[in-house]
C-alpha positions as CSV (number, residue, x, y, z in Angstrom):
1,M,-31.3,-204.9,-51.2
2,S,-32.4,-206.9,-54.2
3,W,-34.7,-205.8,-57.0
4,L,-37.1,-208.6,-56.0
5,R,-37.4,-207.3,-52.4
6,A,-37.8,-203.8,-53.8
7,I,-40.7,-204.8,-56.1
8,V,-42.5,-206.7,-53.3
9,V,-42.1,-204.0,-50.7
10,S,-43.1,-201.2,-53.1
11,A,-46.3,-203.1,-54.0
12,V,-47.2,-203.7,-50.4
13,L,-46.4,-200.1,-49.5
14,S,-48.7,-198.9,-52.3
15,L,-51.5,-200.8,-50.6
16,C,-50.5,-199.3,-47.3
17,V,-50.8,-195.8,-48.7
18,L,-54.3,-196.5,-49.8
19,A,-55.4,-198.4,-46.7
20,T,-53.7,-196.5,-43.9
21,P,-55.9,-193.7,-42.4
22,A,-54.4,-190.2,-42.1
23,Y,-53.0,-189.5,-38.6
24,A,-54.8,-186.7,-36.9
25,S,-51.7,-185.4,-35.1
26,S,-49.4,-185.1,-38.1
27,S,-49.3,-184.1,-41.7
28,L,-47.1,-184.8,-44.7
29,R,-45.9,-183.0,-47.7
30,V,-43.8,-183.9,-50.7
31,V,-40.9,-181.6,-51.4
32,D,-37.7,-181.4,-53.5
33,I,-34.6,-180.7,-51.5
34,A,-32.0,-179.0,-53.6
35,T,-28.3,-179.9,-53.0
36,R,-25.2,-177.7,-53.5
37,D,-24.7,-179.1,-57.0
38,G,-28.3,-178.6,-58.1
39,V,-29.5,-182.1,-57.6
40,A,-33.1,-182.4,-56.4
41,L,-33.7,-185.1,-53.8
42,K,-37.3,-186.4,-53.7
43,S,-38.5,-186.2,-50.1
44,I,-41.5,-186.7,-47.9
45,V,-41.8,-184.5,-44.8
46,Y,-43.9,-185.5,-41.8
47,T,-44.6,-182.8,-39.2
48,P,-46.6,-183.0,-36.0
49,D,-49.6,-180.6,-36.2
50,T,-49.3,-179.3,-32.6
51,P,-47.1,-176.1,-32.5
52,G,-43.7,-176.5,-30.9
53,R,-40.2,-177.7,-31.4
54,Y,-39.6,-181.4,-32.1
55,P,-36.7,-183.9,-32.4
56,A,-36.1,-184.8,-36.1
57,I,-35.3,-188.1,-37.8
58,I,-33.8,-188.2,-41.3
59,F,-34.7,-191.5,-43.0
60,I,-32.5,-192.5,-45.9
61,T,-34.0,-195.1,-48.2
62,S,-32.5,-198.5,-49.0
63,W,-30.7,-199.3,-52.3
64,A,-33.3,-199.3,-55.1
65,M,-36.1,-198.2,-52.9
66,P,-38.2,-194.9,-53.1
67,N,-39.0,-192.6,-50.2
68,L,-42.3,-194.4,-49.6
69,E,-40.3,-197.2,-48.0
70,Y,-40.7,-195.7,-44.6
71,F,-44.2,-194.5,-45.0
72,V,-45.7,-196.4,-42.1
73,Q,-42.8,-195.9,-39.7
74,A,-42.4,-192.2,-40.5
75,Q,-46.1,-191.6,-39.9
76,Q,-45.9,-193.4,-36.5
77,F,-42.8,-191.4,-35.5
78,A,-44.5,-188.1,-36.5
79,D,-47.6,-189.1,-34.6
80,A,-45.4,-189.6,-31.6
81,G,-43.9,-186.2,-31.8
82,Y,-41.0,-186.2,-34.3
83,V,-40.3,-184.3,-37.5
84,V,-39.5,-186.9,-40.1
85,V,-37.8,-186.4,-43.5
86,S,-37.6,-189.4,-45.7
87,Y,-35.6,-188.9,-48.9
88,T,-34.5,-190.9,-51.9
89,P,-30.7,-190.7,-52.4
90,R,-29.3,-189.2,-55.6
91,G,-29.4,-191.4,-58.7
92,F,-32.4,-193.5,-57.7
93,Y,-36.0,-193.1,-59.1
94,A,-36.9,-189.4,-59.5
95,S,-34.1,-187.9,-57.4
96,G,-31.5,-186.2,-59.7
97,G,-27.9,-187.1,-60.3
98,A,-26.1,-190.4,-60.5
99,I,-25.7,-193.1,-57.8
100,D,-22.8,-192.3,-55.6
101,T,-22.9,-195.4,-53.4
102,A,-22.6,-193.6,-50.1
103,G,-19.7,-191.6,-51.4
104,P,-18.8,-187.9,-50.7
105,K,-21.7,-186.5,-52.7
106,D,-24.2,-188.7,-50.8
107,I,-22.8,-187.8,-47.4
108,G,-22.8,-184.1,-48.4
109,D,-26.5,-184.6,-49.4
110,L,-27.3,-185.8,-45.9
111,T,-25.9,-182.6,-44.4
112,E,-28.0,-180.6,-47.0
113,V,-31.1,-182.4,-45.9
114,I,-30.4,-181.6,-42.3
115,N,-29.9,-177.9,-43.2
116,W,-33.2,-177.9,-45.1
117,T,-35.0,-179.6,-42.2
118,L,-33.8,-177.0,-39.7
119,A,-34.7,-174.2,-42.0
120,N,-38.1,-175.4,-43.0
121,T,-39.6,-177.5,-40.1
122,P,-40.0,-177.0,-36.4
123,A,-37.0,-179.4,-35.8
124,E,-34.8,-178.8,-32.7
125,P,-31.2,-178.4,-33.9
126,T,-29.8,-180.3,-30.9
127,R,-32.0,-183.4,-31.4
128,I,-31.3,-184.8,-34.9
129,G,-31.3,-188.5,-35.7
130,A,-30.4,-190.4,-38.8
131,A,-31.7,-193.9,-39.7
132,G,-32.2,-196.3,-42.5
133,V,-32.2,-199.9,-43.7
134,S,-29.3,-201.3,-45.8
135,Y,-28.1,-198.4,-48.0
136,G,-29.6,-195.9,-45.6
137,A,-28.0,-197.5,-42.6
138,G,-24.5,-197.2,-44.1
139,M,-25.0,-193.6,-45.0
140,A,-26.4,-192.7,-41.6
141,L,-23.3,-194.2,-39.9
142,I,-20.9,-192.4,-42.3
143,G,-22.9,-189.2,-42.0
144,S,-22.5,-189.2,-38.2
145,A,-18.7,-188.8,-38.7
146,F,-19.1,-185.8,-40.9
147,D,-22.0,-184.0,-39.3
148,S,-21.8,-183.6,-35.5
149,R,-25.5,-182.5,-35.4
150,I,-26.5,-186.2,-35.8
151,R,-26.9,-187.2,-32.2
152,A,-28.5,-190.7,-32.6
153,V,-28.3,-193.3,-35.4
154,A,-30.3,-196.4,-36.1
155,A,-28.4,-198.6,-38.6
156,L,-30.5,-201.6,-39.6
157,S,-29.0,-204.2,-41.9
158,G,-26.1,-201.9,-42.8
159,W,-22.4,-202.2,-43.4
160,T,-19.4,-200.7,-41.7
161,D,-16.7,-202.1,-44.0
162,L,-17.6,-202.3,-47.7
163,T,-14.4,-203.9,-48.6
164,Y,-15.2,-206.8,-46.3
165,S,-18.7,-207.0,-47.7
166,L,-17.4,-207.3,-51.3
167,F,-14.1,-209.2,-50.7
168,S,-14.2,-210.9,-47.3
169,N,-11.3,-213.3,-47.1
170,Q,-10.3,-212.3,-50.7
171,T,-13.4,-213.9,-52.1
172,R,-15.9,-212.0,-54.3
173,H,-19.5,-212.2,-53.3
174,L,-21.1,-212.9,-56.7
175,Q,-24.8,-213.1,-56.0
176,T,-25.0,-210.1,-53.8
177,A,-23.0,-207.8,-56.1
178,G,-25.0,-209.1,-59.1
179,L,-28.3,-208.2,-57.4
180,L,-27.0,-204.7,-56.4
181,A,-25.8,-204.1,-60.0
182,L,-29.1,-205.3,-61.5
183,S,-31.3,-203.3,-59.1
184,A,-29.3,-200.2,-59.7
185,Q,-29.8,-200.5,-63.5
186,L,-33.6,-201.1,-63.0
187,T,-34.3,-198.3,-60.6
188,G,-31.6,-195.7,-61.0
189,R,-28.6,-194.2,-62.9
190,P,-25.3,-195.7,-61.9
191,S,-22.4,-193.3,-62.0
192,A,-19.4,-193.9,-64.3
193,E,-17.4,-194.5,-61.1
194,L,-19.8,-197.2,-59.9
195,Q,-20.0,-198.8,-63.3
196,Q,-16.2,-199.0,-63.4
197,A,-16.0,-200.5,-59.9
198,L,-18.6,-203.1,-60.8
199,S,-16.8,-203.9,-64.1
200,N,-13.5,-204.4,-62.3
201,F,-15.2,-206.5,-59.6
202,F,-16.9,-208.9,-62.0
203,A,-13.8,-209.1,-64.2
204,N,-11.6,-209.7,-61.2
205,Q,-9.2,-206.9,-62.3
206,N,-7.9,-203.7,-60.7
207,V,-8.8,-205.0,-57.3
208,P,-6.8,-202.3,-55.5
209,D,-9.0,-199.7,-57.3
210,V,-12.2,-201.4,-56.1
211,I,-10.9,-201.6,-52.6
212,A,-10.1,-197.9,-52.6
213,Y,-13.6,-197.2,-53.9
214,A,-15.0,-199.2,-51.0
215,Q,-12.9,-197.8,-48.3
216,V,-14.1,-194.3,-48.9
217,R,-17.6,-195.7,-48.5
218,S,-17.1,-197.5,-45.1
219,A,-17.9,-196.1,-41.7
220,A,-14.9,-198.0,-40.3
221,T,-12.7,-195.6,-42.2
222,Y,-14.1,-192.7,-40.2
223,L,-14.4,-194.4,-36.8
224,E,-12.1,-191.9,-35.1
225,A,-14.4,-189.0,-36.2
226,I,-17.5,-190.9,-35.2
227,N,-16.1,-191.5,-31.7
228,A,-15.1,-187.8,-31.5
229,N,-18.8,-186.8,-32.3
230,R,-20.1,-189.5,-29.9
231,P,-23.6,-190.1,-31.4
232,A,-25.7,-192.8,-29.8
233,I,-25.5,-195.7,-32.3
234,L,-27.9,-198.7,-32.6
235,I,-26.7,-201.4,-35.0
236,A,-29.1,-204.2,-35.9
237,N,-28.4,-207.0,-38.3
238,A,-28.8,-210.7,-39.1
239,Y,-26.4,-213.6,-38.6
240,G,-26.9,-214.8,-42.1
241,D,-26.8,-211.4,-43.9
242,S,-25.3,-212.3,-47.3
243,F,-24.6,-208.7,-48.2
244,F,-23.1,-207.4,-44.9
245,G,-21.8,-210.2,-42.7
246,P,-21.9,-209.7,-38.9
247,N,-18.2,-209.9,-38.2
248,Q,-17.5,-206.4,-39.6
249,L,-20.2,-205.1,-37.3
250,T,-19.0,-206.8,-34.1
251,D,-15.5,-205.3,-34.6
252,F,-16.9,-201.9,-35.3
253,F,-19.2,-202.0,-32.3
254,T,-16.4,-203.0,-30.0
255,R,-14.4,-200.0,-31.0
256,L,-17.2,-197.5,-30.6
257,S,-16.8,-195.3,-27.6
258,G,-20.2,-193.5,-27.4
259,P,-23.6,-194.9,-26.3
260,K,-24.1,-198.1,-28.4
261,R,-26.2,-201.2,-28.8
262,L,-25.8,-204.2,-31.1
263,E,-28.7,-206.5,-31.9
264,L,-28.3,-209.7,-34.0
265,R,-31.1,-211.9,-35.2
266,P,-31.7,-214.9,-37.5
267,G,-32.3,-214.1,-41.2
268,D,-30.7,-212.5,-44.2
269,H,-30.3,-209.0,-45.4
270,A,-33.1,-206.6,-44.4
271,I,-35.4,-209.5,-43.6
272,A,-35.5,-208.9,-39.8
273,E,-36.8,-205.3,-40.4
274,L,-39.3,-206.2,-43.1
275,T,-42.5,-206.6,-41.1
276,G,-41.8,-203.4,-39.3
277,I,-41.5,-201.6,-42.6
278,L,-45.1,-202.8,-43.3
279,G,-46.3,-201.6,-39.9
280,L,-46.5,-205.0,-38.1
281,P,-45.0,-205.7,-34.7
282,N,-41.2,-205.9,-35.1
283,D,-38.4,-206.2,-32.6
284,A,-35.9,-204.1,-34.6
285,W,-38.3,-201.2,-35.1
286,T,-39.4,-201.4,-31.4
287,S,-35.7,-200.9,-30.4
288,T,-35.4,-198.1,-32.9
289,R,-38.3,-196.3,-31.3
290,R,-36.9,-196.8,-27.8
291,W,-33.5,-195.7,-29.0
292,F,-34.6,-192.4,-30.5
293,D,-37.0,-191.7,-27.6
294,Q,-34.1,-192.2,-25.2
295,Y,-31.5,-190.2,-27.0
296,L,-33.6,-187.6,-28.9
297,R,-36.7,-187.0,-26.9
298,G,-35.0,-187.6,-23.5
299,V,-37.6,-190.1,-22.4
300,N,-36.2,-192.9,-20.1
301,T,-37.2,-196.0,-22.0
302,G,-34.8,-198.2,-20.0
303,I,-32.7,-199.1,-23.1
304,A,-29.7,-197.1,-21.9
305,S,-29.4,-199.3,-18.8
306,E,-29.8,-202.7,-20.5
307,N,-26.9,-204.8,-21.7
308,P,-25.9,-203.4,-25.0
309,V,-25.5,-206.7,-26.8
310,Q,-28.7,-208.5,-27.6
311,L,-28.7,-211.9,-29.4
312,Q,-31.8,-213.6,-30.6
313,L,-31.1,-217.4,-30.6
314,R,-31.5,-219.1,-33.9
315,G,-34.5,-221.4,-34.1
316,Q,-35.8,-220.3,-30.6
317,G,-36.9,-216.7,-30.7
318,S,-35.7,-215.9,-27.2
319,Y,-32.9,-213.4,-26.5
320,E,-29.7,-213.3,-24.5
321,S,-28.0,-210.1,-23.4
322,Y,-24.4,-209.4,-22.7
323,P,-22.5,-206.4,-21.4
324,S,-20.0,-206.5,-24.3
325,W,-19.2,-208.6,-27.4
326,S,-16.1,-210.1,-25.6
327,T,-18.4,-211.7,-23.0
328,V,-20.7,-213.5,-25.5
329,S,-18.6,-216.7,-25.1
330,T,-17.0,-218.0,-21.9
331,S,-15.2,-221.1,-23.2
332,T,-13.9,-222.8,-26.3
333,A,-14.4,-226.3,-27.7
334,H,-11.3,-227.3,-29.7
335,Y,-11.6,-229.9,-32.4
336,N,-8.5,-231.2,-34.2
337,L,-8.9,-232.5,-37.8
338,S,-7.7,-236.1,-38.0
339,D,-6.4,-238.1,-41.0
340,V,-9.1,-239.2,-43.5
341,H,-9.8,-243.0,-43.0
342,W,-9.8,-245.2,-46.1
343,W,-12.9,-247.1,-45.0
344,S,-15.1,-244.1,-44.5
345,N,-13.3,-241.5,-46.7
346,E,-13.7,-239.0,-43.9
347,G,-11.9,-237.8,-40.8
348,E,-12.7,-237.0,-37.2
349,L,-13.0,-233.9,-35.2
350,A,-11.1,-235.1,-32.2
351,A,-10.0,-233.7,-28.9
352,G,-6.5,-235.2,-29.0
353,S,-3.5,-234.2,-31.1
354,Q,-3.9,-235.2,-34.8
355,T,-0.8,-234.3,-36.8
356,D,1.3,-235.5,-39.7
357,W,-1.4,-236.4,-42.1
358,S,-2.7,-235.2,-45.5
359,A,-5.7,-235.7,-47.7
360,T,-6.3,-234.6,-51.3
361,I,-9.5,-233.9,-53.1
362,V,-10.4,-233.1,-56.7
363,A,-11.2,-229.4,-56.8
364,G,-13.5,-227.3,-59.0
365,E,-16.7,-229.3,-58.5
366,D,-19.5,-228.4,-56.2
367,T,-21.1,-230.7,-53.7
368,V,-24.5,-230.7,-51.8
369,A,-22.9,-228.5,-49.2
370,N,-23.5,-224.9,-50.0
371,G,-24.6,-221.6,-48.5
372,G,-27.9,-221.4,-50.4
373,L,-29.4,-218.5,-52.3
374,V,-28.8,-214.9,-51.4
375,L,-31.8,-213.5,-49.4
376,L,-34.0,-216.5,-49.9
377,T,-32.2,-219.3,-47.9
378,N,-31.3,-217.4,-44.7
379,G,-34.4,-215.2,-45.1
380,A,-36.6,-218.2,-44.9
381,E,-34.9,-219.2,-41.7
382,A,-36.0,-215.9,-40.1
383,I,-39.6,-217.0,-40.9
384,T,-39.5,-220.7,-40.4
385,G,-36.7,-221.1,-37.9
386,E,-35.2,-223.8,-40.2
387,P,-31.6,-223.2,-41.5
388,A,-30.2,-224.5,-44.8
389,T,-29.7,-228.2,-44.7
390,A,-27.6,-230.8,-46.5
391,W,-27.6,-234.6,-46.2
392,I,-24.0,-235.2,-45.1
393,P,-23.7,-238.8,-46.4
394,A,-24.4,-237.4,-49.9
395,V,-21.4,-235.1,-49.9
396,D,-19.0,-236.4,-52.5
397,R,-15.8,-237.2,-50.6
398,S,-13.8,-237.1,-53.8
399,N,-14.6,-233.4,-54.1
400,A,-14.7,-232.4,-50.4
401,G,-13.1,-233.1,-47.2
402,V,-15.4,-234.2,-44.4
403,W,-14.7,-234.4,-40.7
404,Q,-17.2,-235.3,-38.0
405,S,-17.2,-235.3,-34.2
406,D,-18.4,-237.9,-31.8
407,W,-22.1,-237.7,-30.8
408,L,-22.5,-235.0,-28.3
409,T,-23.4,-235.9,-24.7
410,S,-24.3,-232.3,-23.9
411,P,-25.5,-229.3,-25.9
412,Q,-22.9,-227.1,-27.6
413,R,-24.2,-223.5,-27.3
414,V,-22.2,-221.7,-30.0
415,R,-21.9,-217.9,-29.3
416,G,-19.7,-215.8,-31.5
417,A,-17.4,-216.5,-34.4
418,A,-16.0,-220.0,-34.7
419,H,-12.4,-220.3,-36.0
420,L,-10.8,-222.5,-38.6
421,R,-7.1,-223.2,-39.0
422,L,-6.1,-225.3,-42.0
423,T,-3.1,-226.0,-44.1
424,V,-4.0,-226.0,-47.8
425,T,-1.7,-227.0,-50.6
426,P,-3.1,-226.3,-54.1
427,G,-2.2,-228.5,-57.0
428,N,-2.2,-225.6,-59.4
429,S,-0.6,-222.2,-59.6
430,G,-2.9,-219.1,-59.4
431,P,-6.0,-218.4,-57.3
432,T,-7.9,-221.2,-55.6
433,T,-10.8,-221.1,-53.2
434,V,-11.9,-223.3,-50.3
435,I,-15.3,-223.0,-48.6
436,A,-15.8,-224.4,-45.1
437,Y,-19.2,-225.4,-43.7
438,L,-20.1,-226.2,-40.1
439,Y,-23.2,-228.4,-39.7
440,D,-25.2,-229.6,-36.8
441,T,-25.9,-233.2,-37.9
442,E,-28.6,-235.5,-36.5
443,W,-28.4,-239.3,-36.4
444,G,-30.1,-239.6,-39.8
445,G,-27.3,-237.6,-41.5
446,K,-29.3,-234.3,-42.1
447,G,-27.0,-231.4,-41.4
448,S,-28.3,-228.0,-40.5
449,L,-25.9,-225.2,-41.5
450,V,-24.5,-223.4,-38.5
451,T,-22.2,-221.1,-40.4
452,H,-19.9,-221.1,-43.4
453,V,-16.9,-219.1,-44.8
454,A,-15.1,-218.9,-48.1
455,V,-11.4,-218.1,-48.5
456,T,-9.5,-217.4,-51.7
457,L,-5.8,-217.8,-52.0
458,R,-5.1,-215.3,-54.7
459,D,-1.4,-215.8,-55.0
460,S,-1.2,-219.6,-54.5
461,V,1.7,-221.6,-56.0
462,A,1.3,-225.2,-57.0
463,G,2.8,-227.5,-54.3
464,Q,3.3,-224.6,-51.8
465,P,1.3,-225.0,-48.5
466,H,-0.7,-222.1,-47.2
467,T,-2.0,-221.7,-43.7
468,V,-5.7,-220.5,-43.6
469,D,-6.6,-218.8,-40.4
470,V,-10.2,-217.5,-40.7
471,D,-13.2,-216.7,-38.5
472,F,-16.6,-218.0,-39.5
473,P,-19.4,-215.4,-39.4
474,A,-20.7,-215.0,-35.8
475,T,-23.8,-216.8,-34.8
476,A,-25.9,-217.9,-31.8
477,Y,-26.8,-221.5,-32.3
478,D,-27.4,-224.4,-29.9
479,I,-26.3,-227.8,-31.2
480,P,-28.4,-230.3,-29.2
481,S,-27.1,-233.3,-27.2
482,G,-27.2,-236.4,-29.3
483,H,-26.2,-234.5,-32.5
484,R,-22.7,-234.0,-33.8
485,L,-20.6,-231.4,-35.5
486,S,-19.7,-231.9,-39.1
487,L,-17.1,-229.9,-41.0
488,V,-17.3,-230.0,-44.8
489,I,-14.7,-228.2,-47.0
490,D,-15.1,-228.0,-50.8
491,T,-14.0,-225.5,-53.4
492,V,-17.2,-224.2,-55.2
493,D,-20.3,-222.3,-54.0
494,P,-22.7,-220.4,-56.2
495,L,-22.7,-217.6,-53.7
496,Y,-19.2,-216.7,-54.7
497,A,-17.5,-215.6,-58.0
498,D,-14.2,-217.3,-57.0
499,K,-13.7,-221.0,-57.1
500,A,-11.0,-223.6,-57.6
501,P,-10.2,-224.4,-61.2
502,R,-11.8,-227.5,-62.5
503,F,-9.7,-230.7,-62.6
504,S,-7.2,-229.2,-60.2
505,T,-6.5,-230.6,-56.7
506,V,-6.3,-229.3,-53.2
507,K,-4.5,-231.1,-50.4
508,F,-5.4,-230.6,-46.7
509,S,-2.8,-231.4,-44.1
510,S,-1.8,-231.1,-40.5
511,S,1.6,-231.1,-38.7
512,A,3.0,-230.5,-35.3
513,S,4.1,-227.0,-36.4
514,S,0.9,-226.2,-38.2
515,P,-2.1,-228.2,-36.8
516,S,-5.5,-228.0,-38.5
517,Y,-8.4,-227.5,-36.2
518,V,-11.8,-225.9,-35.6
519,S,-12.5,-223.9,-32.4
520,L,-16.1,-223.1,-31.2
521,P,-16.8,-220.2,-28.9
522,L,-19.3,-221.5,-26.3
523,K,-21.6,-220.1,-23.7
């Protein structure tokens, strides 16, 4: 979560605290929960006023957010008959210690908070849940591997593989890491370990050390233990999450063996849950309530009998449901990349075989094709329904490869992760980067971004071809009839720290033994 979102949400929540009337059926108190190493975690405890035993939910705040983040939702859960403890993790705001980034100290703290809750509230030991947005989501998932008392999890806009989040396809995510680093400095006390990891990340050095740091902080590392404990896990996220891309979640979800549900929506990081944080109607928080009622209160909400994969269509608002991630797509559209024509300086996305060609671009210069600004571009889509756009005729063909399909005679309903196979030959030795963008292009040339992916060849050698085999981030997008698919490949995007060196070259090619193509998963 960025410092900007933290400031905006904190300001609005402050108004909520003043404007929201006290609930007659629950009360709250502010406490310090002491951990085993003496760190005090600033916490708010919400308890139903009626005597009895209640299910409990532990809310863990987002990165750079205080425990007031869940004020409205926590009150509503307490009013409905839950004990709720919302705490600020170590290192942020007034909580003691240094930021551990969901490391062993943080996960131990979650267990300490559960211990305190059972000792000091009317919480039922067999009905404990953990939840959070972003940072809290990741910790709730990891915590369910280490504490079998956690019987249900709601992970909203979280991660399962921190290495993938930082280094997907060997490419460093510059804007997201920069925002995390800045917000940590503004609202907390980064540990020496975190500062070293960030320093290595930005300097592009000691990458194995950064990866080791991230793996310890990834729920995917502990999947076997999570499956052994079998908590009921709800995962909700956004297709355009620029912090924690959806592909890591779909893989993790598929390998979960307990009760599970995956919801994907348009938007960017933590945007889909934002209105619910403020107490407004919100699909993600409605599902969270139904999930905990089902698996903690024992109320049949119907959610257990529904298809576990729920996809909100981009630009439409409606949902589709599926029994598994593997059933999201039923067919594939295969487009081969053709030779680049001299008269148009672009190629075709064609159905027939297209081999034995090559095309070279000047690398290291950006084009009008890009992924936008972290949080803002994809976040705006969640509100307006409009994705990032680029005028495809304005893409500089000397700095990018462009391939376009024929005009579609029927809609292409993309469901899942498209795939790109491409032979890339750098003209320089050392790392080089390519970024591929898939656009839905109308007759006037305006392309709406369907999905994009960056790939860095860290050990490239001048003149040596490399085969890129990569999945685009998963999405649910309908390309209308009368539009066409455009593929743009350039070498620079402000979202990423890695890029091709200026004045270098990159050659794209295709051969019978290594064809270049795009495949779309379709409904």
